[in-house]
C-alpha positions in Angstrom: -11.8 -5.7 9.1 -14.6 -7.7 10.8 -16.1 -4.6 12.4 -16.5 -2.9 9.0 -17.9 -6.0 7.3 -20.4 -6.8 10.1 -21.6 -3.2 10.2 -22.5 -3.1 6.5 -23.2 -6.8 6.1 -26.6 -6.2 4.4 -24.9 -4.1 1.6 -21.8 -6.2 1.1 -21.6 -9.4 -1.1 -18.0 -10.3 -0.3 -14.4 -9.2 0.1 -11.1 -10.3 -1.4 -7.5 -9.6 -0.3 -4.9 -10.1 -2.9 -1.6 -8.7 -4.2 -2.1 -6.1 -6.9 0.9 -4.6 -8.7 4.3 -6.0 -7.8 7.6 -4.6 -9.1 10.5 -7.0 -8.9 14.2 -6.2 -9.8 17.0 -8.6 -10.6 20.7 -7.7 -10.0 23.6 -9.7 -11.4 26.7 -10.0 -9.1 28.5 -7.4 -11.2 26.3 -4.5 -10.1 29.1 -2.6 -8.3 32.1 -1.0 -9.9 34.5 -3.2 -7.9 32.7 -6.4 -9.0 32.5 -5.2 -12.6 36.3 -4.6 -12.5 36.9 -8.1 -11.1 34.6 -9.6 -13.8 36.7 -7.8 -16.5 39.9 -9.2 -15.0 38.3 -12.7 -15.0 37.3 -12.4 -18.7 40.8 -11.0 -19.5 39.3 -7.8 -20.9 41.5 -4.7 -20.9 40.1 -1.6 -19.3 41.0 0.5 -22.3 38.5 -1.7 -24.3 35.6 -1.1 -21.8 33.5 1.1 -24.1 34.0 -1.2 -27.1 33.0 -4.3 -25.1 29.9 -2.6 -23.6 28.7 -1.5 -27.0 29.3 -5.0 -28.5 27.2 -6.8 -26.0 24.6 -4.1 -26.0 24.1 -4.6 -29.7 23.9 -8.3 -29.1 21.0 -7.9 -26.7 19.2 -5.4 -29.1 19.6 -7.8 -32.0 18.2 -10.7 -30.0 15.1 -8.6 -29.1 14.5 -7.8 -32.8 15.0 -11.4 -33.8 12.5 -12.5 -31.2 9.9 -10.0 -32.4 10.4 -11.1 -36.0 10.3 -14.8 -35.1 7.0 -14.4 -33.1 5.7 -12.0 -35.8 5.0 -9.3 -33.3 5.9 -5.6 -33.6 9.1 -4.1 -32.3 8.4 -0.4 -31.7 10.9 2.4 -30.7 9.3 5.1 -28.6 10.6 8.6 -29.1 7.8 10.3 -27.0 6.4 9.5 -23.5 3.6 7.0 -23.7 1.3 5.1 -21.3 2.8 1.8 -22.3 0.4 -0.6 -20.5 -2.7 1.1 -22.0 -1.2 1.1 -25.4 -0.1 -2.6 -25.3 -3.4 -3.8 -23.8 -5.2 -2.1 -26.7 -2.9 -3.8 -29.2 -3.5 -7.2 -27.6 -7.3 -6.7 -27.9 -7.0 -5.5 -31.5 -4.7 -8.4 -32.6 -6.6 -10.9 -30.5 -3.4 -12.1 -28.7 -4.3 -14.9 -26.2 -0.9 -16.1 -25.2 2.8 -15.3 -25.6 4.6 -12.2 -26.8 2.4 -9.1 -27.5 5.2 -6.7 -28.5 8.6 -5.2 -27.7 9.0 -1.5 -27.0 12.3 0.3 -26.8 13.1 3.7 -25.3 16.1 5.6 -24.1 15.9 6.0 -20.3 18.1 6.7 -17.3 19.7 3.7 -15.6 22.6 2.8 -13.3 25.6 1.7 -15.3 29.4 2.4 -15.1 32.1 4.8 -16.2 35.9 4.7 -16.1 37.9 7.2 -14.1 41.7 7.6 -14.1 43.6 5.7 -11.4 47.0 4.7 -10.3 48.4 2.2 -12.6 45.1 1.7 -14.6 41.7 3.2 -14.8 39.0 2.3 -12.2 35.3 1.5 -12.9 32.7 3.2 -10.8 28.9 3.2 -10.8 27.3 6.1 -12.6 23.9 7.2 -13.8 23.7 7.0 -17.6 21.2 6.9 -20.3 20.8 3.8 -22.5 18.3 1.9 -24.6 15.8 -0.1 -22.4 13.7 -2.9 -23.8 10.1 -3.6 -22.7 8.9 -7.2 -23.4 5.1 -7.5 -23.0 3.6 -11.0 -22.5 0.3 -12.7 -21.9 1.0 -15.8 -20.0 -1.3 -18.7 -19.0 -0.1 -18.6 -15.4 0.9 -15.0 -14.8 -1.5 -13.2 -17.1 -0.4 -9.7 -18.4 3.1 -8.8 -17.4 6.2 -7.0 -18.7 10.0 -7.3 -18.4 12.2 -4.2 -18.6 15.8 -4.9 -19.5 18.5 -2.3 -19.8 20.9 -3.0 -22.6 24.1 -1.7 -20.9 26.1 -3.4 -18.2 25.1 -4.6 -15.5 21.9 -5.5 -17.4 19.6 -4.9 -14.5 16.2 -6.4 -15.1 12.7 -5.4 -13.8 9.6 -7.5 -13.9 6.1 -6.0 -13.3 3.2 -8.4 -12.7 -0.2 -8.2 -11.1 -1.7 -10.5 -8.5 -5.2 -10.1 -9.8 -4.0 -11.3 -13.2 -2.5 -14.4 -11.6 -5.7 -15.1 -9.7 -7.8 -14.7 -12.8 -5.7 -17.4 -14.7 -6.0 -19.8 -11.7 -9.7 -19.4 -11.7 -9.8 -20.0 -15.5 -7.9 -23.3 -14.9 -10.6 -24.4 -12.4 -13.5 -23.2 -14.5 -14.7 -20.7 -11.8 -17.2 -18.0 -12.7 -16.1 -14.4 -12.2 -16.4 -10.9 -13.7 -13.2 -8.8 -14.0 -12.9 -5.2 -15.0 -9.3 -4.1 -15.4 -7.6 -5.3 -12.2 -10.7 -5.6 -10.2 -13.2 -8.4 -9.6 -16.8 -7.1 -9.4 -18.3 -10.6 -9.1 -16.9 -13.9 -7.8 -19.1 -17.1 -7.8 -17.0 -18.7 -5.0 -15.3 -16.0 -2.9 -13.8 -18.3 -0.3 -12.2 -20.4 -2.9 -10.9 -17.4 -4.7 -9.4 -16.1 -1.4 -7.5 -19.4 -0.9 -6.1 -19.2 -4.5 -5.0 -15.6 -3.8 -3.1 -16.7 -0.7 -1.2 -19.2 -2.8 0.5 -16.4 -4.7 3.4 -16.5 -2.2 4.0 -20.3 -2.5 5.8 -20.7 -5.9 9.6 -20.8 -6.0 9.8 -17.3 -7.3 13.6 -17.1 -7.8 13.4 -20.0 -10.1 10.3 -18.7 -12.0 11.8 -15.2 -12.4 15.2 -16.5 -13.5 13.4 -18.5 -16.2 11.6 -15.4 -17.4 15.0 -13.5 -17.4 16.5 -16.1 -19.7 13.7 -15.6 -22.2 14.9 -12.0 -22.8 18.6 -11.9 -21.9 20.8 -14.0 -24.3 23.9 -13.2 -22.3 22.7 -15.5 -19.4 23.7 -18.5 -21.6 27.1 -17.1 -22.7 29.3 -14.7 -20.7 26.9 -14.8 -17.6 26.4 -18.6 -17.7 27.7 -19.0 -14.2 25.7 -16.1 -12.8 22.1 -15.6 -11.8 20.0 -12.7 -10.8 19.4 -11.8 -7.2 15.7 -10.8 -6.9 14.3 -8.1 -4.7 10.8 -6.6 -4.2 11.1 -3.0 -5.4 7.4 -2.2 -4.7 4.4 -4.3 -3.6 0.8 -3.3 -3.6 -1.6 -5.4 -1.5 -5.3 -4.6 -2.0 -8.4 -5.5 0.0 -11.6 -5.1 -2.1 -14.9 -4.9 -0.4 -17.6 -5.6 -3.0 -21.0 -4.0 -2.5 -24.3 -5.2 -3.9 -24.5 -2.1 -6.2 -23.1 1.3 -6.8 -26.3 2.7 -5.2 -25.4 1.1 -1.9 -21.9 2.5 -2.0 -22.3 6.0 -3.3 -23.5 7.8 -0.2 -21.4 5.7 2.2 -18.1 6.2 0.2 -18.4 10.0 0.5 -18.7 9.7 4.3 -15.8 7.3 4.4 -13.6 9.7 2.6 -14.7 12.6 4.8 -14.0 10.7 7.9 -10.5 9.6 6.7 -9.7 13.2 5.8 -10.9 14.8 9.0 -10.5 12.2 11.8 -7.3 10.2 10.9 -4.1 11.8 12.4 -0.5 11.0 11.9 -0.6 8.7 15.0 -3.5 6.8 13.4 -1.6 6.3 10.2 1.4 4.9 12.1 -1.0 2.6 14.1 -2.5 1.2 10.8 1.0 0.3 9.7 2.0 -1.3 13.0 4.1 1.6 14.3 3.9 4.1 17.2 4.6 7.8 17.4 7.7 8.0 19.6 10.6 10.4 20.0 12.7 8.0 18.0 10.6 8.2 14.9 12.1 10.2 12.1 10.3 10.8 8.9 7.2 12.4 7.4 3.6 11.3 7.9 0.8 12.9 5.9 -2.5 12.7 4.1 -3.2 13.4 0.5 -6.7 13.8 -1.0 -7.2 13.7 -4.8 -10.2 13.7 -7.0 -10.1 11.1 -9.8 -12.5 9.5 -12.2 -15.0 8.2 -11.2 -14.7 9.4 -7.6 -11.9 10.4 -5.2 -8.9 8.9 -3.5 -7.4 9.4 0.0 -3.7 8.4 0.6 -2.1 8.3 4.0 1.7 8.2 3.8 4.4 7.1 6.3 7.8 7.9 4.7 7.9 5.9 1.5 5.0 3.5 2.5 1.3 4.4 2.3 -2.3 3.3 2.5 -4.8 4.3 -0.1 -8.5 4.1 -0.4 -10.5 4.6 -3.6 -13.5 3.2 -5.3 -13.4 0.8 -8.3 -16.1 0.2 -10.8 -18.5 2.3 -8.7 -19.3 -0.7 -6.4 -16.0 -1.7 -4.9 -14.1 0.0 -2.1 -10.4 -0.8 -2.4 -8.0 -0.3 0.5 -4.4 -0.8 -0.6 -1.2 -0.9 1.3 1.9 0.0 -0.8 5.3 -1.0 0.6 8.4 0.7 -1.0 10.6 0.6 2.1 10.2 -2.7 4.0 12.8 -1.8 6.7 10.0 0.0 8.7 8.5 -3.5 9.5 9.7 -6.5 11.3 10.1 -10.2 10.2 11.2 -13.3 12.2 14.5 -14.2 10.6 18.1 -15.1 11.3 20.3 -12.2 12.2 22.8 -10.7 14.6 21.9 -8.6 17.6 24.4 -7.5 20.3 27.0 -9.8 18.9 24.8 -12.9 19.1 23.5 -14.7 16.0 20.1 -16.3 16.0 16.4 -16.0 15.1 14.7 -12.8 16.2 12.5 -10.0 15.0 14.7 -8.0 12.6 13.8 -5.3 10.0 12.2 -6.8 6.9 14.4 -6.7 3.8 13.6 -6.6 0.1 14.5 -10.2 -0.8 11.8 -12.1 -2.7 11.8 -14.8 0.0 9.9 -12.4 2.3 7.0 -11.9 0.0 4.8 -13.8 2.5 5.6 -11.2 5.2 4.7 -8.4 2.8 1.2 -10.0 2.6 0.9 -10.4 6.3 1.9 -6.8 7.1 -0.3 -5.3 4.4 -3.4 -7.4 5.2 -3.1 -6.2 8.9 -2.8 -2.6 7.8 -5.8 -2.9 5.5 -7.8 -4.5 8.3 -6.9 -1.8 10.8 -7.8 0.9 8.3 -11.3 -0.6 7.6 -11.9 -1.2 11.3 -11.2 2.4 12.0 -13.8 3.3 9.3 -16.4 1.1 11.0 -17.5 4.1 13.1 -18.9 5.9 10.0 -22.7 6.1 10.0 -25.3 7.9 8.0 -25.8 11.2 9.9 -29.6 11.1 9.3 -29.8 7.8 11.2 -28.1 9.4 14.2 -30.1 12.6 14.5 -32.5 11.2 17.1 -29.6 9.9 19.2 -28.0 13.4 19.0 -31.2 15.0 20.2 -31.1 12.7 23.2 -27.4 13.5 23.7 -28.1 17.2 24.0 -30.7 16.8 26.8 -29.9 16.8 30.5 -30.2 13.4 32.1 -30.4 12.0 35.6 -28.4 9.0 37.0 -28.6 7.8 40.6 -30.5 11.0 41.6 -27.9 13.3 40.1 -28.4 15.6 37.1 -25.8 15.8 34.3 -25.7 18.2 31.4 -26.0 17.3 27.8 -23.5 17.8 25.0 -23.8 20.5 22.4 -22.7 19.3 18.9 -22.0 23.0 17.9 -19.8 23.6 20.9 -16.1 23.5 20.0 -15.2 22.4 23.6 -17.4 19.3 23.4 -16.2 18.4 19.9 -12.6 18.6 20.9 -13.4 16.1 23.7 -15.0 13.8 21.2 -12.0 14.1 18.8 -9.6 13.2 21.6 -11.6 10.2 22.6 -12.1 9.0 19.0 -8.4 9.0 18.0 -7.5 5.8 16.1 -4.7 4.9 18.5 -7.4 4.2 21.2 -9.3 1.7 19.2 -7.3 -1.4 20.3 -6.1 -0.7 23.9 -8.5 2.0 25.0 -7.3 5.2 26.7 -6.5 6.6 30.2 -7.2 10.0 31.8 -3.6 11.1 31.0 -4.1 10.4 27.2 -7.1 12.7 27.0 -5.5 15.3 29.3 -2.5 15.5 26.9 -4.7 15.9 23.9 -6.9 18.7 25.5 -4.3 20.7 27.5 -0.8 19.7 26.5 1.9 20.2 29.1 1.0 21.9 32.4 3.2 24.6 33.8 3.1 23.3 37.4 1.9 20.3 39.3 -1.1 22.2 40.8 -2.4 23.1 37.4 -1.8 19.5 36.2 -4.0 18.2 39.1 -6.8 20.7 38.3 -6.7 19.6 34.7 -6.7 15.9 35.6 -9.7 16.4 37.8 -11.5 18.2 35.0 -10.8 15.4 32.6 -12.1 12.9 35.2 -15.4 14.8 35.3 -15.6 14.9 31.5 -15.0 11.1 31.4 -17.8 10.6 34.0 -20.1 12.7 31.8 -19.3 10.6 28.7 -19.8 7.5 30.8 -23.3 8.5 32.1 -24.3 9.2 28.5 -23.0 5.7 27.7 -20.6 6.9 25.1 -17.6 5.2 26.8 -17.3 2.2 29.1 -14.7 1.1 31.7 -12.4 -1.8 30.8 -12.6 -4.3 33.6 -9.6 -4.5 36.0 -7.9 -1.5 34.5 -7.8 2.3 34.5 -8.6 2.4 30.8 -11.8 3.3 29.0 -13.1 2.3 25.6 -15.6 3.9 23.3 -19.0 2.0 23.1 -20.8 1.3 19.8 -23.2 4.0 20.7 -20.4 6.4 21.3 -18.7 5.5 18.0 -22.0 6.1 16.1 -22.8 9.4 17.8 -19.4 11.1 18.3 -18.2 10.4 14.7 -21.4 12.0 13.4 -20.9 15.0 15.6 -17.3 15.4 14.4 -18.4 15.2 10.7 -21.2 17.7 11.3 -19.0 20.2 13.1 -16.0 20.0 10.7 -17.9 19.8 7.4 -21.6 20.4 7.5 -21.8 23.3 9.9 -19.1 25.5 8.1 -20.8 24.9 4.7 -24.1 25.9 6.2 -22.8 29.1 7.7 -21.1 30.0 4.4 -24.4 29.4 2.5 -26.3 31.6 5.0 -23.7 34.4 4.8 -24.0 34.3 1.0 
């Protein structure tokens, strides 16, 4: 993200990269029908008593929750209608001035994965099945974790879900150290010591999270000290959001720029670009969907680029913060250095990343790289007014070494297509070759003779870009790269051609 920060350094007061919302799930070793049947045999429970046993322990968990609420003198509320739980509970915490501990317990009937019995030879079998049961939501304010909640289903296998926020964690750490900051919701608009805050944010992956999460589970599930005393939850990362916040001096500095950033992301980023941001390449082996989604929201708008179940979002917070956020739902698309087996040989190598909580550090590395790539790709965005003079020069005929070269026409589709081909995000790091531009402009040639003519035409176009100093040759290679001047001018031409010119033509026609 260095390119983006250096480009707007006079408007930016700092940046912070930190985990945002993290959704963790815990599974007991009785989560499959086979293991549940083995557990019943171990406990000497008869299969015919399955329903009675399930109901008995379900009532025990419900009763424990009600006793906890009564003991802490906090409300236990059953929800019969859909509700934005976090908003409701935060409002309750403010009204009741809750500073630490339990805020409330909510209960609701929701879908979950449980079990059912089916007839079998000799005796019934237990299989997994989607059921509806009462789910309990325990909301806490903690001195270390801040605002978080625990969702516990009250039927076997008592799967648990913990939702926390990295910004809440960071705020509590800064409170401990007496650091000055200003927080609005889950966003920091002011940090007195940004570098120190960034170091604290990096420490989020250091705690022994399995031990911490297991301790939280024991607070809400009384069965962990009785029938499950020899078991513990296996913790996985169900969803992780990692945000990079770029804090501007004021909303005035950001307002005009943010509109151009959104426009550029909508018009100029292709499917290949999205894969590049997420560390992938568009090859014939890739199977899945890649797409963009634009949505207006208060107080601005949001763009989301999706690769299968993972995505990158950009939106503005508190009118003065640009947030780029990578959301990982399916970690198998990324790699991690771990122990595994390949071609029959066991050892350390780059294998697909898995959901285990032990790989939280790798989630941070992958997401930070994706956020940085996204911001660097946006570093080409400029104010069109600042580039008008350069565009006038671009349209004029120039002479180099006694030879005359034509100018470019910003309203000519042929020239704009060339700019779009050169400015593709996949060329940002390694540059591009003649063949890369040829494929974008002409596709597949029918015969070799036509291919050579098209290749020669691309060579002349690259020469034209070069004499206008929009691209430069990479030394000791056959590759070219876009210059800073080229990034500034060509991105402006693309925006004008795709957005400003059509609107102007419509207005004139009206």
